[in-house]
N, C-alpha and C positions, 0 to 999 in steps of 0.2 A: 758592522757589529764587531768584527775582529779589532778594528781600530779603537772602539770604545773599551774593549777588554784591556788593550795595551795601556790606555790612559788610566784605567782603574788600577792596574798593577802599579803604575808609577806613583799614583796618589797614595796608595797603601804603603809603599816603601817610604815615601817622604813623611807621612803621618806617623808611622811607627818609629822611624829614625829621627826625623826632625833636625838633622845636622847637615851642614853643607856638604860633607863628604858623602853622606848617603844620597843627597840630592844629585850630586855628580854621578854616583853609581846608578841611580835610577834613570838618569838621562841616557847613560851609556846602554843600559839594558833595553830601554824602550827603543832607542835607535837601532840596536842590533835586531830586535824583534821586527821592527818595521822593514828593515832592509831584507830580512829573511822572507818576509811576506811579499815584497814588491820588487826589489832590485833584480833586473834581468828576467823577470817572469814573462813567459810567453803563453798567454791564455788561448792562443789560437792553435797551439801545438796538438792538443787533444780534441779539437773540434772534429766531429764527423764530417765527411765530405758532403758538401751541400752549399746552399746560399745563406750566408749569415749577414745580418744588417745591424750595425752598431751605431748608435746615435752619439757622435762626438761633439755636437754643438746644435742645440735646439733653440737658441735665442735669436735676437734681432739687433739692430743698432741701438735700441733702447737699453741702457745699462741694466744688467741683471746679474746679481752676484751668484745665482745658481745655474746660469746657462751660458755656455760659450756661444760665439757666433756660428753661423751656418756651417755644418760639417756632418757628413754621413759617410761611414766606412762600410764598404762592401767586401766581404770575404767570399771568394768562390774558388773552391779547390785550393791551388797554391797561390792564387792571385789575391792581393789586397789592393783595392782601389778606394779612392776617396772622392766624394762629390762635394765640391766647394771647400774652401780652406779659410774659414773665418777665424778671427782672433780667439785663441784659447783652444782651438781644435786639435792642433798637434800635441799640446800639453795633455789634453784629455785622452788622446790615443795612447800616449805613454802610460798614463795612470791606469787605463783600462787593461793594460797588459797586452796590447796589440803592438808588435814590434815596428817602430817607425822605420827602421832600416829595411823592412821588407815591403814597403809601399811601392807598388809598380807604377802607379800613375795617379794624377789628380784630374778630375773632370769638372770644369767650371761651367756653371749655368749662366752667369752674366758677371758684369764687372763692378757691381756695387761694392762699396768698401767692405761691408760685413761679410762678403763672400770671398774676398781675396786678401784681407789684411793679415791673415795668418800664414800666407805663403812662405814668408821668410823662415820662420821656425819649421814649417813643414819640410822645406828643402834642406835646411841645416840638419835637423834630427835624422832625416832619412840618409843623408850623406855620411855623417859621422857615425851613425848607428850601424853601418854596414861596410864602411870603407868603399862606398860606391865609386866606380870608375867612370860612370857616365851620369849626366844630369838627370833630374827627375822629369819625366814626360808630363806636360801639362796640356790637356786637351781643352778646346773651347772654340767658340765661334770666332770669326775674324775680329781682331783686336787683342786676342790672347798673346800675340807676338809682342805687342807693346807692353802689356802687363808683365810678362815674364822678363823681358829685357830690363824693365825698370827695377824689378827686384834683384836681378843679377847684378846690375850696376850698384844698387844700394848696398849689397852684401859683398861686393868684390874685395874690399879692404879686409873685412872680417874673415873671408875665406883664406886670404893670403896669410893672415896672422895664424890661423888654425893649422894650416899646412906647415908653416915655419915652426910652430910649437910642438905639434904632435908627430910631424914627419909625414912623408907622402904615402907610407903604407897605411896609416890610420886615416889620413885625410888627403886622398889622392886629388891633386889639383884639377884633374879632368872630370871629377864627379860632383863638383860644387854647383849649386844653383839648379836651374831648370832649363828645359828645352821646350819651346812651344810646338804644339801639334794642332794647328788650325784645321777646321773642316768646313766644307760648304754646307750652309744651312738650308733647310727646305724653304720654298717660297712663302711669302707672307700669306696669311689667311688660308693656308693649306693644311691638310692632315697628314702630309707626307712625313716619312721618317727616313733617316739616313744611318747606315751602320758605320760606327766610328771605331769599333774594336771588335775583333773576332778571332779568338785563339783559345785552344785547350777547352773547348766546350762552352766558353763564356762569350756571349754576344752582347754588345752595348750599342743601343740605338738612341739617336738624338731626335728631338722634335721641337718645333717652335711652341712657345707659350706667349701669353699676352701680359707684358709688364711695362707697356709704353708709359713714358717716352723712352724707356730702356729698350734698345733694339740692336741686335737680336737678343732675345732671352730664350733659354733652352731648358728642356726637361730631359731626363734620361730614363731608359728602361734597360734593366739587366736581366738576361735570361741565362739560366745554367741548369742543365740536367732536368728540364721539365718544370723548374720553379722560376718565379719572376718577381721582381720588385721594380716599382716606378718611383722616381724621385722628382718632384714637381719643379724644383726651383721656385722662384717668386713669380706669381701669376694671378691675374684675375680669372674670370670665367674663361675656359679654354676648350673648345671642341676638339682640338688636336690632342690635348691631354686625355680627354675621354676616350678617344680612339686608341691612343697608345697604351692606355691602362686596361683595355678590354681583357677580362679574364685574368688579370694579374693577381698574384697571391697577396701582395702587400703594396699599399700605396702610402708613401711618406710624403705628406703634402703640407705646405705652409698654411697658416691660418691666422686671420686677424678678426677679432670680435668687435664689430663697429660700435655696439652699445657701450662697451667698456672703454674703447678709445675715445668716444665722445665725452665720457666722464673725465678723462684726462684732459681733453681740450678745454672743458669748462673750468677745471681747476687752474690750468695754466693761464687762461684768460683772466680769471679772478685775481691771479697773482701778478698780472701785467707782464707776462712773458710772451709777447706777441709772435716772435719768430718761431719758437718751438710750438706754440699753439697752432700756427698756420701749417707747420709740417704735419702735425697730427691730423689736420683736416685733409691735407693733400694725400696722405698715404691710404685713405679709404678707397681711392679710385683704382689702385693697381695691385691690390691684394684680394684674397678670397676669404669670405666668411666661413666659419665651420659649417653653417647650414648649406651654403652653396657647394662646398667640397663634398658634403654628405650626399647631396643630390647627384653630383657627377660620379661619385664612387658607386652609388646605387645603379646608375645608368650603365656604367662600365662593367658591372658585375665583379667588382673588386672583392676579395675575400676578407681583407683586414685593412683597417684604416688607422694611420698614426699621424698626429699633427706635430709639425715642427715649425721653426721660425715663428715662435709663439709671440703674438702681439695682442694686448700689452703685456708687461711683466705680470706674473702671477705669484705673489709672495707665498701663497699657501695653496695646497691642493684643495682646500675648501672652496676655492674660486673656480675650480674646473667645471662644475655644472653651469655656472654663469658664462664661462668662456664658450662652452659647447653650444649653449642655447638650444635651438631646435634640432641640432644635428642628429641626436639619437632617434628622433622620431622619423627622420628622413632617410636613414640608412639602417638596414636590418642586419648588418654584420658586426663583428666586434670592433671596438673603437677605443683608442687611447690618446691621451695628451702626452706627447713625447717628453722625456726628460733625459738629460745627459747621462750616459752610462747604460741606457737600455740596449738590450740586444735581442734580436729576433732570428730564430734559426728555422730554415726551410729545407728539409731534407728531401732527396729524390724519392720517387715512388710513394709520396704521401701528400695529403692536403693539410697536414697539421702545421701549425706555427708555434714553436716553443719560445718561451720568453724567459729571460734572466736579466740580472743587473750586474754590471761590472763596476768596480770602484772608480770614482772620479774625485774623491775627497781625501 
């Protein structure tokens, strides 16, 4: 809303003036107002102590102008963690007023491109945003070492340029890139969980999910001061997820609506795009429909359900009922289709979940 007001002021100045000089003046005024509203803003500074979940990317590999790729930010006390680092996620974190420089760690669910292709900007903005003297920790199952090493190698020249330009105080050479933090995953077809982070009252546990042939694929549960959130990663039906999500306050779960995806397949087939059509057939086997997710959330006793990694693209909110299908009939708690910029706040000594929107445009 504030952005629309700024644009309206600019238009009024130009209409009233109608001269190039006034247009230049209007541009300067608008930029100054935008900078005052956004530059250096830390919207986490006044958050009450608790568990806050910010959706920094709710999209998928399918191009979607309104959604970045997979990215969920978790704020717990003084810690800022990020689950997955898809393209556009680091940008959205900055736009939302969450300081990139204060990100403590990234937790990867698996190594599909749309969950890792934003790691470069995530590492860069964290490093230069705080003058970090050590690399960004990146947690994940075995294989995370190779992913992090690849990004470090790809960005090595860039890091050298930035230190040479800005100096080692602003861009310390020891702080560039990331450092892999691999952990042993639970056995296949087990409901076991493993603690991968435990400090300052925040505990992060990892569990297997079913995204075959991707293996391993991981979901995470975050517990802080009696409140909890589970992030599914990409998965089909998963008994381990149901077990990990038992009693959770908030479940952030991927969702693919088969009926809508089949419409996409039919259109691609009609237009003779066979490769992409086959991909849309294949993805049905290793994602979860909203109805299936609703059943699992009901079984687990989850208090609030939010869909992310939304497939297919939904150009309008008018499509949300078609996307959800029977989900509302199968789950008796509150449910939302996630959008970039949404934030959910879970405060201690309460069962309430407060909702707000942070700017991403």
